N, C-alpha and C positions, 0 to 999 in steps of 0.2 A: 351820896356822901357818907350816911351813917357805915355804908357798909365798908366804906374804905376808910373809915375812923376805926371800925371793929377790926378790919384785917391789919391794920398796923399797930393796935394794941396786940392782937394775938399773934404779930411775927415777933414782938417784943418778949412778950412771955416767951415764947417758944426758945429766942435767940439766947436766954439766959440758962437753957437746959443743951440747946444743941446747937451749934454755930451755924445757924440757916442764912443770915447774912453780915456782912463784915462789922465788926464791934464798934469800929471808930465810925461808922455810916448810922449806927441806931439812931443818934439824936437829930440826924435829919432822913429819919427812913421815909417820909412821906415825898420829901423831894426826890431823894438819890435812887431810890427803889420803886416806890409806886408810882409817883408823877412820870418818871424816866420809863417804866414799862408801859404808861398810855400814850407815850410820843409815838406809837405804833397806830395807836385809834385816830391819831392826829393824820399818819401818812395814808392809811386804808380804811375803809368803813367794811367788816365782814357782814355778808349777806346771811339772811334767815335760815337755818338749816346746814350751814355746811359746817364740815370738819375742820379744826385747827390742831397742830402738833406743836407743842411746846417741847425743844429738844434741850435738854440741861437744865432743867428747871430749878436745881436747886431746892430754895424754900418756897418756891410757886412762883417766880418772875421771869418772865411779865406775865404768864398763863393767867393766873388768880387774878389781879387787876382788869385785865382784857377779859375774863369770864364775867365779873359783875358787869363791866361795861357792855358787854354782849351777852345777855342772857339766852337768847334763842339762836344760839352757836355751840357746838361740842365741840369741846376743849379736851385733849389727852396731852396730860403733862407726863413725862417721862424721864428720868435720872438712874442713874447705874448705881447712886448709893441709896439704901433701903430706908435708912432713918431719915432722910429728907423726905421721901416718898410718904413714908408714914406722917411726917410733920403736914406736909400738903395734903393729905386724907383728910386730918386731924380737921385743919383749918377751913376746910374745903364743906365738912359735915356742920361745922359750927355756923357758917355764914350761909346755909342752907343753898350752896351752888349744886343743883342737879344736874347741872351741863357740864360739872366737870368730872374727869375720870383720871386717877393717878396711878402710875406702873414704873415698877423699877425693872428698867431694862435701857439697853444700849439701842442707840437709834438705829444703827447698821443692824441690829436683827429682826427690827419692827415689820409686818406684813401687811399692816394697813394701809388706806390710801387716804389723802387728805388734800382738801383745796387750798388749804395755806399751812406754810411751817412758819414759828416764832421762834427768834433765839437772842440769848441776851450775854454777848461775851462769852461764848463756850468754847469756839476754836478759829482757826483762819477759815478763810472763805473757801476755799481748795478743798480743806479737809471736810468740813461741814457738809458739803454739796456733794461729796462723795459717801457721805452718811445716808442723805434726804433724798437726794437727787430723783432716785426713781421711786418716790412714795407719793407723788402728783396723782388726783384724781383728776383728769383733765377733760369734766363732762359738763363745765358751764357755759352759756352762751359766750359768744365772741367779746363783746364787751366787758363783761367779768372776766372771761379767761386772759386778757390782757394786763389784770391786778393778780392775778394768780401766783405765787409763789413763794419765797423765802422774805420775810422780813426780820432783819436782824440789827438789833442795837450793838454800834460800836462807837470805839474813841479813837482820838488818833488820826496820825496820816494816814489813810487808807490806800494810796496811791498804790503802791507797793504790793500790797495783799490783793488788791483787784486783778492788777495785770498779770500777777502769777497766779492767779486763779483760773485766767483765760476764759472765763463766763460771760457771755454776751449779754447785752442789755441791761446792766447793772446800772442802778439808779442810785445816787446817795443825797437824801435830805440832811441837809446840817441842819441841829437842834436850836442853833443860834437865832435860824430863821422863824423857827416855831415860838421859842422863848427868848426873844432878845434880852440881853441886858443881864441874863443870870450866870452867873460865873460858873456852878456845876456843870452846865450844859455848852459851855463854849467851846470844847473840843469831841462832841457827840455828834452822833448822827444814827440815821436809819438808813441800812444799806437795803435795797430791794435786788433780786435776783428773780428775773421771770420762769416761771416753770417751765416753759418751751425753751429748749437749750438745743 
């Protein structure tokens, strides 16, 4: 909990210099950014030693909160905007997150392999899958392999976006199921796309 409080303080501090999170959300940063990012951990538990790619991380979301939650998991946080990556690197250093590597890059140019990919409101599913669909390391056991894939945080009515993506096996976990009665999460969900398409 101390690390999450420290993360919130650092995000607020950096946000005064560089707009890494929406300024209107700064007062509710713990709920709207950190807790929202951690919804992924309520849907999937990453195994020790796996690699997770955070696409379009911005100010380090959802990657930094997840890296705190899973210290035995390797996280690579990428964004095309260099100043945001420098903020992520500074925050990871300050928090002592040795399991985080940040890189200024576009997802479609990466060559590494990952067991999981996460993102937060980066692009429509079809476009996002086009960037990362070939980035999966499909080497885990059968039980774990069923959980491998893309976990993204999205909002609103997702039916058309999912249908247009033509991706198979998409599962939506509405966040009101996890956080009943909390207005911010009323229209939010974790969307899972299996790695094996």
